[in-house]
C-alpha positions, 0 to 999 in steps of 0.5 A, spaced: 533 518 491 532 518 498 525 518 501 527 524 505 529 528 499 523 526 495 519 529 501 523 535 501 522 536 493 515 535 494 514 540 499 518 545 495 514 543 488 507 544 492 509 551 495 512 553 488 505 551 485 501 554 491 505 561 491 505 561 484 498 561 483 497 566 489 502 571 486 500 571 479 492 572 481 494 577 486 498 581 480 493 580 475 487 582 480 491 588 482 493 590 475 486 590 473 484 594 478 489 600 477 488 600 470 480 600 471 481 606 475 485 609 470 480 607 464 474 609 468 477 616 469 478 617 462 471 614 460 468 619 465 472 625 462 470 623 455 463 623 457 463 630 459 466 632 452 461 628 449 455 631 453 458 638 450 459 636 443 451 634 444 449 641 446 454 644 441 450 640 435 444 642 437 446 649 434 446 649 427 452 653 426 457 649 430 462 647 425 461 653 420 462 659 425 466 656 432 473 655 431 474 652 438 467 650 440 469 646 446 474 651 449 471 651 456 471 643 456 478 642 453 481 647 458 479 642 464 485 637 464 489 634 470 496 636 471 498 628 469 493 628 463 493 630 456 487 632 451 488 633 444 483 633 438 485 630 431 482 631 424 480 625 419 487 626 416 490 625 423 492 632 424 492 635 431 488 641 431 488 642 439 493 639 444 492 641 452 497 638 457 504 636 458 506 632 452 503 631 445 500 624 444 502 620 437 497 619 432 497 611 430 494 608 424 489 605 429 487 612 431 487 615 424 482 609 422 478 611 428 478 618 426 476 617 419 470 612 420 465 617 421 461 612 426 461 617 432 463 616 439 467 609 438 473 609 442 479 604 444 484 604 449 492 603 448 498 604 451 504 608 449 510 611 451 511 619 451 518 621 452 520 617 458 513 616 461 508 611 460 501 613 458 494 610 457 490 613 451 483 613 450 481 615 443 474 617 441 471 618 434 467 624 433 460 624 429 463 629 423 470 626 423 476 626 427 477 624 434 479 626 441 485 623 444 485 623 452 491 620 455 493 619 462 500 618 465 501 611 468 508 611 470 507 611 477 502 605 476 507 601 471 512 602 477 508 600 482 506 593 478 514 592 476 515 593 484 509 588 485 512 583 480 519 584 484 516 583 491 512 577 489 518 573 486 522 575 492 516 573 497 515 566 493 522 564 493 523 565 500 516 561 501 519 556 497 526 556 500 522 556 507 517 550 505 523 546 502 527 547 509 521 545 513 519 539 508 526 537 509 526 537 517 519 534 517 522 528 512 528 527 516 524 526 523 519 522 519 524 517 516 529 517 521 525 511 525 525 508 518 532 508 517 533 506 524 529 500 522 532 498 516 539 498 519 536 494 525 534 489 519 540 489 516 544 488 523 539 482 524 540 479 517 548 479 518 548 476 525 542 472 524 540 474 531 532 474 532 532 474 540 533 481 541 527 485 539 527 492 535 527 498 540 525 504 536 521 509 539 515 511 534 508 512 533 503 512 528 504 507 522 511 507 523 510 504 530 505 499 528 511 497 523 516 496 528 511 492 532 509 488 526 517 487 525 518 485 532 512 480 531 515 477 525 522 476 529 518 472 534 515 468 529 522 467 525 525 466 532 520 460 533 521 457 526 528 457 527 528 454 534 523 449 531 527 447 525 534 446 529 530 442 534 527 438 528 534 437 525 537 435 532 531 430 533 532 427 526 539 426 527 538 422 534 532 418 531 536 417 525 542 414 529 539 408 531 537 405 525 544 407 521 548 404 527 544 398 526 545 398 519 552 399 520 553 393 525 549 388 520 553 390 514 559 388 518 556 382 520 555 380 513 562 381 511 564 375 516 565 369 511 563 364 516 556 366 517 550 361 517 545 362 512 539 362 517 543 368 520 545 371 514 537 371 512 535 374 518 540 380 518 538 381 511 531 382 513 533 386 519 536 391 514 530 391 510 526 393 516 531 398 518 531 401 510 523 401 510 523 405 517 528 410 514 524 411 508 518 412 512 522 417 517 524 421 511 517 421 508 514 424 515 520 429 516 519 431 509 511 432 510 513 436 517 518 440 513 514 442 507 509 448 507 503 444 507 498 450 507 500 452 500 501 445 497 494 444 496 487 448 496 482 447 501 475 444 498 468 443 502 468 435 503 462 431 506 466 428 512 463 421 512 464 420 504 471 422 505 472 417 511 468 411 508 473 411 502 479 412 507 477 406 512 476 401 506 483 403 503 485 401 510 482 395 511 484 392 504 491 394 506 491 391 513 486 386 512 484 388 519 477 389 522 476 397 521 469 399 523 466 406 521 460 409 525 457 416 523 452 420 526 450 427 523 456 428 519 458 435 517 461 438 511 468 441 512 473 445 508 479 441 508 485 439 504 483 432 502 490 429 501 493 432 508 486 430 511 487 422 508 495 423 511 492 425 518 487 420 518 491 414 516 496 416 521 491 415 526 488 409 524 495 406 523 497 408 530 490 404 532 492 398 528 499 398 531 497 398 538 490 394 538 490 386 538 489 383 531 483 380 534 480 386 536 477 392 531 479 399 530 473 403 531 472 410 527 466 415 530 464 421 526 459 426 530 458 432 526 465 435 525 468 430 530 472 424 528 475 419 533 479 413 532 478 408 538 483 402 539 483 396 544 491 397 546 494 399 552 492 406 552 495 413 553 497 414 560 494 421 563 501 424 564 503 422 557 497 425 553 499 432 553 506 430 549 503 425 544 503 430 539 510 432 540 515 431 534 519 424 536 515 423 543 515 416 545 511 414 551 515 409 555 511 403 554 511 404 546 519 406 545 520 398 544 515 398 538 517 400 531 515 407 529 518 414 528 514 418 533 512 423 527 505 420 525 501 424 531 506 430 529 503 430 522 496 430 525 498 436 529 500 440 523 494 438 519 490 441 525 494 447 526 493 449 518 486 447 518 484 451 525 482 444 528 483 441 535 486 435 537 483 430 541 486 424 546 483 420 551 481 413 553 476 409 549 470 405 551 475 398 551 480 401 555 485 403 549 486 410 546 482 415 543 485 420 538 482 424 534 480 431 531 475 436 532 474 440 525 471 447 524 465 447 520 465 449 513 461 455 515 466 458 520 472 458 515 474 464 511 476 465 504 481 462 500 480 455 505 484 458 511 480 457 517 477 464 521 483 466 526 488 462 523 495 465 521 
């Protein structure tokens, strides 16, 4: 069932319940008031008769000498009322009015009870008319029956029921129609949005925003979709650029491997040359392996592969520097000044800092140390190499970027891009500049643990 039909159905059901409750309440209240007026009039006439009986009982010869002691009182019925007297056996002693009331078993039981002035109400059909009957027992036995023609009242109640049903059905129909129109107007932007999403999925075109005029929550939803399209378009463009750059970077080592493999096929190749070619092939394979690993790191979702945890910065770097020294055999010095506690993903941090240290080792002379400085949440790696020119600094963290002075050196151009990815995930800032020895300074300004949000995501990061 569509949302439009659901809204129309809900509107109709709400109206049905509301109109039904109001109609039933109005009918019951009106019926009660009409019946109460009839009952009050019958009780009033009965009270008049009871007073006459009380005065008659004060005379000792009431039952013995007067044949019709209540004659004047009984002769006061209304034109649409019946008054009759029955004895203890149910025989009608007197009856005044347009009709004669039937005596039921309940009336006989009341007439024979001798309890005195106990009454009951009942409805009865007399001929083609409806009567409301009030039966009142007499102290010495017998009872008085007072009847009121309520045919007009019953007709009015029947008409009221009919009109309430008609009005209710009309109200339900109107409410369902209005609900359908409102639902149609409400769901039209959603249907257009769904259609636009299907079109985007079919054409893979994320460059054109969704143009739907809507306000409120639906307008916010359209805005969110357009924001998502922008992010998706940016991601697709980055993936396309990554594939193009990777294809370009892979072409060189693959071409070299092919050329070396063709040289190895020559039977007259000297042994020394063959050994050099094998070493070149091994180096090219190693470079391809490193490039593949770095491409995999850049393409994977690093933010969801590991949970963040609070780490003391100097402890993390102390272990990292010791491992780098053992691996490279070079002099790497760690300087710590008031190291802070940061919330990071340890394995990703190790990968980023290892890339910074490896870059410094690659460009620094063998005789010079690589220095790592920790100041609060700031980590800097200094080398004594040729440095990074001011015009190259804005681009060193781009994928596959190689400064003109370093293009002849080994490397994929992805090491600093991985550092930039780590910074983006953790809400950190990348640093690049000159070291005190004229080389390069590359580092990170991390966010302190207190400034990060729940779940290990930095405050303000996406």
